[in-house]
C-alpha positions as CSV (number, residue, x, y, z in Angstrom):
1,X,88.3,100.1,107.6
2,X,91.3,102.4,106.6
3,X,93.5,101.6,109.7
4,X,93.1,97.9,109.6
5,X,94.3,98.1,105.7
6,X,97.3,100.3,106.8
7,X,98.2,97.9,109.7
8,X,98.3,95.1,107.1
9,X,100.2,97.2,104.8
10,X,103.1,97.9,107.2
11,X,103.2,94.3,108.1
12,X,103.3,93.2,104.7
13,X,106.1,95.7,104.0
14,X,108.1,94.7,106.9
15,X,107.8,91.1,105.8
16,X,109.0,91.8,102.4
17,X,111.8,93.7,103.5
18,X,113.2,90.9,105.6
19,X,112.3,88.4,102.6
20,X,114.3,90.7,100.3
21,X,117.2,90.9,102.5
22,X,117.6,87.2,103.0
23,X,117.5,86.7,99.0
24,X,120.9,86.1,97.5
25,X,122.7,88.8,95.3
26,X,125.8,89.0,93.2
27,X,127.9,89.4,96.7
28,X,125.8,86.3,98.2
29,X,124.0,88.7,100.4
30,X,122.5,88.0,103.7
31,X,121.2,84.5,102.5
32,X,124.4,82.4,102.8
33,X,124.6,82.7,106.6
34,X,121.3,83.4,107.8
35,X,118.9,81.7,105.8
36,X,120.1,78.2,106.5
37,X,120.1,79.0,110.2
38,X,116.8,80.5,110.3
39,X,115.1,77.5,108.6
40,X,117.4,75.1,110.4
41,X,119.0,74.0,107.3
42,X,116.0,72.9,105.5
43,X,116.3,75.7,102.9
44,X,119.6,75.6,101.3
45,X,120.7,76.1,97.8
46,X,118.2,76.2,95.1
47,X,115.2,75.4,97.6
48,X,115.8,78.6,99.6
49,X,116.2,80.6,96.6
50,X,113.0,79.2,95.2
51,X,111.1,80.0,98.4
52,X,112.5,83.3,98.7
53,X,111.6,84.3,95.3
54,X,107.7,82.7,95.4
55,X,107.5,84.7,98.8
56,X,108.6,88.0,97.6
57,X,106.2,87.8,94.5
58,X,103.5,86.9,97.0
59,X,104.2,89.6,99.4
60,X,104.6,92.3,96.3
61,X,101.1,91.3,95.1
62,X,99.6,91.4,98.6
63,X,101.3,94.9,99.0
64,X,100.0,96.4,95.3
65,X,96.6,95.0,96.5
66,X,96.4,96.5,99.5
67,X,97.8,99.9,98.3
68,X,94.8,99.9,95.9
69,X,92.1,98.9,98.8
70,X,93.6,101.9,100.8
71,X,93.4,104.5,97.8
72,X,89.9,103.1,97.3
73,X,88.9,103.5,100.7
74,X,90.1,106.9,101.1
75,X,88.6,108.2,98.0
76,X,85.1,106.9,99.2
77,X,85.5,108.6,102.2
78,X,84.0,112.1,102.8
79,X,87.0,114.4,102.7
80,X,85.4,117.3,101.4
81,X,83.0,117.2,104.4
82,X,85.7,116.7,106.7
83,X,87.9,119.5,105.5
84,X,84.9,122.0,105.4
85,X,84.3,121.0,109.3
86,X,87.9,121.8,110.2
87,X,87.5,125.0,107.9
88,X,84.6,126.1,110.1
89,X,86.2,125.0,113.3
90,X,89.2,127.2,112.7
91,X,87.1,130.3,111.3
92,X,84.9,130.0,114.6
93,X,88.2,129.9,116.6
94,X,89.5,132.9,114.8
95,X,86.4,134.7,115.4
96,X,86.4,134.1,119.1
97,X,90.3,135.0,119.7
98,X,90.5,138.1,117.2
99,X,91.8,141.0,119.1
100,X,89.0,143.5,119.9
101,X,88.9,146.9,117.9
102,X,91.3,149.6,119.3
103,X,90.2,153.0,120.4
104,X,92.4,154.6,118.2
105,X,90.3,153.6,115.1
106,X,87.2,155.3,116.5
107,X,86.6,159.0,116.3
108,X,86.7,160.8,119.5
109,X,84.0,163.0,120.6
110,X,84.9,166.2,122.0
111,X,83.0,167.8,124.8
112,X,81.7,171.0,124.5
113,X,82.2,174.1,126.7
């Protein structure tokens, strides 16, 4: 579920970036040249601006809804259990790869004559 929502969020973000770049800004942006050619000249002038504004609003709404859904799904997953399993694996691996105790730490026995 989390992966599906994440992919949808990325798709919406990419579309939103494209729509925002097409909008007319004070320097006329990219909308003056590419919007008319991209939509076959059907969206020119006020019609292009109106469509791009509505599309941006819809995409932004979808973006925020997907962000909230992702946060909800992430909070519902059992993250504490996953972290404790990971900690236990790290502890187990550390115990098996720990260096052996050196012989210098153990007291030496002297031979009696």
